[in-house]
N, CA, C and O of each residue as an XYZ file, in Angstrom:
204
protein
N       0.822     -1.174      0.000
C       0.000      0.000      0.000
C       0.877      1.252      0.000
O       0.615      2.204     -0.736
N       1.909      1.241      0.824
C       2.794      2.404      0.912
C       3.472      2.685     -0.428
O       3.487      3.825     -0.893
N       4.029      1.651     -1.044
C       4.752      1.838     -2.299
C       3.799      2.283     -3.412
O       4.192      3.031     -4.307
N       2.577      1.831     -3.353
C       1.604      2.218     -4.371
C       1.298      3.711     -4.304
O       1.144      4.359     -5.340
N       1.210      4.254     -3.107
C       0.821      5.650     -2.929
C       1.997      6.589     -2.665
O       1.878      7.799     -2.859
N       3.104      6.056     -2.235
C       4.282      6.881     -1.944
C       5.524      6.059     -2.300
O       6.166      5.491     -1.417
N       5.863      5.994     -3.594
C       6.989      5.146     -4.011
C       8.290      5.484     -3.283
O       8.647      6.652     -3.130
N       8.967      4.473     -2.852
C      10.246      4.621     -2.166
C      11.234      3.600     -2.744
O      10.816      2.546     -3.222
N      12.534      3.898     -2.707
C      13.522      2.913     -3.163
C      13.471      1.680     -2.269
O      13.260      1.779     -1.060
N      13.666      0.523     -2.882
C      13.658     -0.701     -2.088
C      14.569     -1.742     -2.708
O      14.877     -1.690     -3.899
N      14.989     -2.673     -1.900
C      15.778     -3.825     -2.312
C      15.131     -5.049     -1.689
O      14.514     -4.966     -0.627
N      15.274     -6.169     -2.350
C      14.720     -7.402     -1.811
C      15.833     -8.223     -1.169
O      16.937     -8.329     -1.703
N      15.523     -8.795     -0.023
C      16.447     -9.670      0.683
C      15.718    -10.982      0.889
O      14.665    -11.018      1.525
N      16.271    -12.056      0.357
C      15.631    -13.350      0.508
C      16.396    -14.423     -0.234
O      17.404    -14.152     -0.887
N      15.915    -15.621     -0.126
C      16.548    -16.760     -0.778
C      15.947    -16.905     -2.169
O      14.726    -16.923     -2.328
N      16.809    -17.007     -3.174
C      16.361    -17.215     -4.543
C      15.652    -18.575     -4.647
O      15.675    -19.372     -3.710
N      15.040    -18.814     -5.775
C      14.324    -20.071     -6.012
C      15.345    -21.196     -6.191
O      15.769    -21.502     -7.305
N      15.720    -21.791     -5.085
C      16.746    -22.830     -5.099
C      16.520    -23.789     -3.938
O      15.867    -23.447     -2.952
N      17.058    -24.974     -4.067
C      17.036    -25.907     -2.950
C      18.128    -25.487     -1.986
O      19.258    -25.217     -2.395
N      17.794    -25.433     -0.721
C      18.782    -25.035      0.283
C      19.376    -26.270      0.935
O      18.962    -27.393      0.646
N      20.323    -26.069      1.794
C      20.968    -27.175      2.485
C      20.997    -26.891      3.975
O      20.659    -25.792      4.414
N      21.394    -27.865      4.733
C      21.513    -27.670      6.175
C      22.990    -27.545      6.510
O      23.853    -27.943      5.727
N      23.271    -26.990      7.676
C      24.655    -26.825      8.093
C      24.782    -25.759      9.154
O      23.814    -25.424      9.837
N      25.964    -25.237      9.286
C      26.249    -24.207     10.268
C      25.418    -22.955      9.982
O      25.419    -22.443      8.863
N      24.723    -22.478     10.981
C      23.784    -21.359     10.839
C      24.433    -20.119     10.223
O      23.910    -19.565      9.256
N      25.553    -19.686     10.769
C      26.221    -18.471     10.285
C      26.703    -18.639      8.846
O      26.592    -17.712      8.044
N      27.232    -19.802      8.517
C      27.711    -20.049      7.150
C      26.546    -20.041      6.159
O      26.679    -19.542      5.041
N      25.417    -20.590      6.569
C      24.256    -20.599      5.686
C      23.701    -19.191      5.471
O      23.294    -18.846      4.362
N      23.684    -18.384      6.521
C      23.241    -16.992      6.364
C      24.111    -16.276      5.337
O      23.601    -15.554      4.480
N      25.415    -16.477      5.424
C      26.335    -15.843      4.483
C      26.136    -16.395      3.068
O      26.102    -15.631      2.103
N      26.005    -17.705      2.946
C      25.865    -18.333      1.629
C      24.636    -17.827      0.886
O      24.683    -17.609     -0.325
N      23.534    -17.641      1.612
C      22.284    -17.250      0.972
C      22.000    -15.748      1.056
O      20.899    -15.302      0.735
N      22.994    -14.972      1.486
C      22.850    -13.524      1.493
C      21.925    -12.985      2.571
O      21.302    -11.939      2.390
N      21.832    -13.686      3.683
C      20.927    -13.277      4.756
C      21.648    -12.850      6.033
O      21.016    -12.660      7.072
N      22.962    -12.701      5.954
C      23.708    -12.278      7.140
C      23.463    -10.793      7.398
O      22.968    -10.075      6.529
N      23.807    -10.353      8.571
C      23.647     -8.939      8.918
C      24.431     -8.056      7.957
O      23.962     -6.981      7.582
N      25.611     -8.494      7.556
C      26.427     -7.711      6.621
C      25.750     -7.586      5.264
O      25.764     -6.513      4.661
N      25.161     -8.666      4.781
C      24.457     -8.621      3.494
C      23.245     -7.683      3.570
O      23.001     -6.898      2.654
N      22.511     -7.773      4.643
C      21.326     -6.921      4.795
C      21.743     -5.456      4.908
O      21.097     -4.580      4.333
N      22.814     -5.189      5.644
C      23.316     -3.817      5.762
C      23.763     -3.289      4.401
O      23.533     -2.123      4.081
N      24.400     -4.142      3.601
C      24.814     -3.730      2.249
C      23.609     -3.337      1.404
O      23.654     -2.339      0.684
N      22.537     -4.113      1.487
C      21.315     -3.792      0.732
C      20.731     -2.462      1.202
O      20.295     -1.648      0.387
N      20.725     -2.243      2.513
C      20.190     -0.992      3.053
C      21.034      0.193      2.586
O      20.493      1.232      2.207
N      22.352      0.039      2.613
C      23.230      1.117      2.148
C      23.023      1.386      0.659
O      23.068      2.536      0.224
N      22.799      0.337     -0.118
C      22.551      0.502     -1.554
C      21.305      1.367     -1.784
O      21.296      2.236     -2.656
N      20.280      1.122     -1.010
C      19.048      1.910     -1.131
C      19.305      3.355     -0.728
O      18.827      4.278     -1.387
N      20.053      3.556      0.344
C      20.304      4.909      0.838
C      21.170      5.727     -0.113
O      21.079      6.955     -0.131
N      22.015      5.057     -0.909
C      22.873      5.758     -1.870
C      22.109      6.206     -3.123
O      22.586      7.071     -3.859
N      20.950      5.637     -3.366
C      20.195      5.968     -4.567
C      19.700      7.405     -4.525
O      19.365      7.941     -3.468
N      19.664      7.996     -5.678
C      19.073      9.322     -5.780
C      17.591      9.166     -6.078
O      17.184      8.253     -6.798
N      16.811     10.039     -5.535
C      15.357      9.947     -5.749
C      14.965     10.730     -6.960
O      13.785     10.778     -7.309
C-alpha cells in the first residue's frame, strides 16, 4: 500500500528459487545472502540511490 501511494527505493532480501541445504547457521546466512552484513549492504545501496 505504501509503495503504491508513496513510491520509495527498495531492495529485496531473501533466498532465490533454489534448494537449500543444512549446516552451520552463520555459514548458511552468508551463503544465501541473509547475514547482517548482506542486509546492511542492501540498506546502504538503497540509501545511496538518488530519488
